[in-house]
C-alpha positions in Angstrom: 0.0 0.0 0.0 1.3 3.4 -0.9 1.6 6.4 1.4 -0.8 9.3 0.6 1.3 12.3 -0.6 -0.6 15.4 -1.1 0.5 19.1 -1.1 -2.8 20.6 0.2 -6.0 19.2 1.6 -9.2 20.6 3.0 -11.5 18.7 5.4 -15.0 19.9 6.4 -16.5 19.2 9.8 -13.0 18.8 11.2 -13.5 19.7 14.9 -14.6 16.2 16.0 -15.1 12.6 15.0 -13.9 11.4 11.6 -13.0 14.9 10.5 -10.7 15.5 13.4 -9.2 12.0 12.9 -8.5 12.8 9.3 -6.7 16.0 10.3 -4.6 14.2 13.0 -3.6 11.4 10.6 -2.7 13.8 7.8 -0.5 15.8 10.1 1.2 12.6 11.3 2.1 11.3 7.8 5.9 10.8 7.1 5.4 13.5 4.4 2.6 15.6 5.7 0.8 18.1 3.4 2.2 21.5 3.1 -1.3 22.8 4.0 -4.1 21.2 5.9 -7.2 23.3 6.0 -9.6 22.2 8.7 -13.0 23.8 8.7 -15.6 24.1 11.4 -18.5 26.4 12.3 -16.7 28.2 15.2 -12.9 27.9 15.2 -12.6 29.8 18.5 -15.4 27.9 20.3 -15.2 25.2 22.9 -16.0 22.4 20.4 -12.9 23.3 18.4 -10.4 23.1 21.3 -8.7 19.9 19.9 -8.2 21.7 16.6 -6.8 24.8 18.3 -4.3 22.6 20.2 -3.2 20.9 17.0 -2.9 24.3 15.2 -0.6 25.6 18.0 1.8 22.7 17.3 1.5 22.5 13.5 2.1 25.6 11.4 0.8 23.8 8.3 -2.6 23.5 9.9 -5.0 26.3 9.2 -8.5 26.4 10.8 -11.1 28.0 8.5 -14.5 29.1 9.6 -17.2 27.4 7.5 -20.9 26.9 7.8 -21.5 24.3 5.0 -25.2 25.2 4.7 -24.4 28.9 4.0 -23.4 29.7 0.4 -21.7 33.0 1.5 -19.7 31.2 4.1 -18.6 28.6 1.5 -17.5 31.4 -0.9 -15.6 33.2 1.9 -13.8 29.9 2.8 -12.8 29.3 -0.8 -11.4 32.8 -1.1 -9.5 32.5 2.2 -7.9 29.1 1.1 -7.1 30.5 -2.3 -5.2 33.4 -0.8 -3.2 31.1 1.5 -2.3 28.8 -1.4 -0.9 31.7 -3.5 -1.8 30.3 -6.9 -0.8 26.6 -6.4 -4.4 25.1 -6.2 -6.0 22.7 -3.8 -5.3 19.0 -4.3 -7.8 17.3 -2.1 -11.3 18.4 -0.9 -12.8 16.0 1.7 -16.5 16.6 2.2 -16.8 15.1 5.7 -19.4 17.3 7.4 -22.7 15.5 7.9 -25.7 15.2 10.2 -28.2 12.6 11.1 -31.7 12.7 12.6 -33.0 9.6 14.4 -36.4 9.9 12.8 -38.6 7.0 11.6 -40.8 6.9 8.5 -43.7 8.0 10.7 -42.0 10.9 12.4 -40.0 12.3 9.5 -40.7 16.0 8.9 -40.1 18.6 6.2 -37.7 20.4 8.6 -35.6 17.4 9.3 -35.5 16.2 5.7 -34.6 19.7 4.5 -31.8 20.3 7.1 -30.2 16.9 6.6 -30.4 17.1 2.8 -28.9 20.6 2.8 -25.9 19.5 4.9 -25.3 16.1 3.5 -26.1 16.6 -0.2 -26.4 20.2 -1.2 -23.3 21.3 0.7 -20.9 18.9 -1.1 -22.4 20.2 -4.4 -21.8 23.9 -3.4 -18.3 23.1 -2.0 -17.4 21.4 -5.2 -18.5 24.4 -7.2 -16.7 26.9 -5.0 -13.4 25.0 -4.9 -13.5 23.9 -8.5 -11.1 26.7 -9.7 -8.5 25.7 -7.1 -8.9 22.0 -7.9 -8.5 22.7 -11.6 -5.4 24.8 -10.8 -4.0 21.9 -8.8 -4.7 19.4 -11.6 -3.1 21.6 -14.2 0.0 22.2 -12.1 0.6 18.5 -11.4 3.0 16.5 -13.5 2.0 13.4 -15.4 -1.3 12.1 -16.9 -4.2 10.3 -15.2 -6.0 11.1 -12.0 -5.1 10.7 -8.3 -5.7 12.2 -4.9 -2.3 13.8 -4.9 -3.2 15.6 -8.1 -6.8 16.8 -7.7 -9.8 15.0 -6.1 -13.1 15.4 -4.3 -13.8 12.8 -1.7 -17.4 12.7 -0.5 -17.8 10.8 2.8 -20.9 8.8 2.2 -22.4 5.8 4.1 -23.6 2.3 3.5 -26.8 3.8 4.9 -27.3 5.4 1.5 -27.1 2.0 -0.3 -30.5 1.3 -1.8 -29.5 -2.4 -2.2 -28.3 -3.0 1.4 -30.6 -0.7 3.6 -28.0 -1.4 6.3 -29.1 -1.5 10.0 -32.8 -0.7 9.2 -34.0 -2.5 12.4 -31.6 -0.5 14.6 -32.2 3.0 13.1 -34.5 4.0 10.3 -33.1 7.6 9.9 -35.0 8.0 6.6 -33.8 11.5 5.9 -30.1 10.5 6.4 -30.5 7.4 4.1 -32.1 9.5 1.4 -29.5 12.3 1.7 -26.6 9.8 1.3 -28.2 8.0 -1.6 -28.6 11.4 -3.3 -25.0 12.3 -2.4 -23.8 9.1 -4.1 -25.5 10.3 -7.3 -23.9 13.7 -6.9 -20.5 12.0 -6.7 -21.3 10.2 -10.0 -22.4 13.5 -11.6 -19.2 15.2 -10.3 -17.0 12.4 -11.6 -18.5 12.8 -15.1 -18.7 16.6 -15.1 -15.2 17.2 -13.7 -13.4 14.4 -15.5 -12.3 16.8 -18.3 -10.5 18.9 -15.7 -8.6 15.8 -14.4 -10.4 15.8 -11.0 -11.0 12.4 -9.5 -14.4 12.1 -7.5 -15.2 9.3 -5.1 -17.8 8.3 -2.5 -16.3 6.7 0.5 -18.0 4.8 3.3 -15.9 5.1 6.5 -17.5 2.1 8.2 -19.7 2.1 11.3 -17.4 4.3 13.5 -17.2 5.1 17.2 -18.3 8.7 16.9 -21.3 10.7 18.3 -23.1 10.0 15.0 -22.0 6.3 14.9 -23.3 5.8 18.4 -26.8 7.1 17.4 -27.8 3.5 16.4 -27.9 2.5 20.0 -25.0 0.0 19.9 -21.2 0.3 20.1 -19.9 0.6 16.5 -17.1 -1.9 15.6 -14.6 0.6 14.2 -12.4 3.1 16.0 -11.9 6.5 14.3 -8.1 5.6 14.0 -8.9 2.3 12.2 -11.4 4.0 9.8 -9.2 7.0 9.0 -6.1 4.9 8.6 -7.9 2.6 6.2 -9.4 5.5 4.2 -6.1 7.3 3.7 -4.6 4.0 2.4 -7.5 3.7 -0.1 -7.1 7.3 -1.2 -3.4 6.8 -1.8 -4.1 4.0 -4.3 -7.0 5.6 -6.3 -6.6 6.2 -10.1 -8.9 7.4 -12.8 -10.6 3.9 -13.1 -12.0 4.5 -9.6 -13.5 7.9 -10.3 -17.3 7.8 -9.6 -17.1 4.6 -7.5 -18.6 4.0 -4.1 -15.9 2.3 -1.9 -15.5 1.5 1.8 -12.5 2.2 4.2 -10.9 -1.1 3.0 -11.3 -0.3 -0.7 -14.2 -2.7 -1.2 -16.9 -1.7 -3.6 -20.2 -0.8 -1.8 -23.5 -1.7 -3.6 -25.4 1.4 -4.8 
């Protein structure tokens, strides 16, 4: 397995759970990125304390304020990152931010469905649009042909919960709005892979596994995977992706997940 080598990476929802784990692992790589942009709603708030500690030790970590449901906030974040990169482009955009509502088919509401869909599906679309110029710049500035995560890529953190074939853990948690949002996000990934192919940008949907996070624990049982195991696996998968994988739905071990 190769080691992920990437010059610049942005992770949304980076103040806890899988997002924080991704930032920690990226900073600990033998050849860490020159820039790790970690976004969260309130960089100076209590929920971002772990990120603040990391940033005090790692000058290559930049905490960026971002509310993924606010188009103006997304544009401001893209401008801020662009200024920091000084024309070199962004290699890797990881859309990790996501929410879940423990609703059932009977209790699902317009409000819950709208909020979850906005965060889990619409936000990755808008982030892809806003960061496209920087991703294109990175792809153009990278040597060699083909696609890879070290060149230019969008990684949408999805879920087997969005698999229409599997309908995983239905008895434990219905979470209809979450399942629908992730199924839609998977289609978005396919659309991005086709629309951004001409720019040399790889796009992938990645299931991190059932992980021991606040969200993972919502199903009422202890998830089997630690954040470290999930993130370590995902970074190995990302290091080995090529253009044949663009548009695929894979898990943290590189296995294909059924649509």
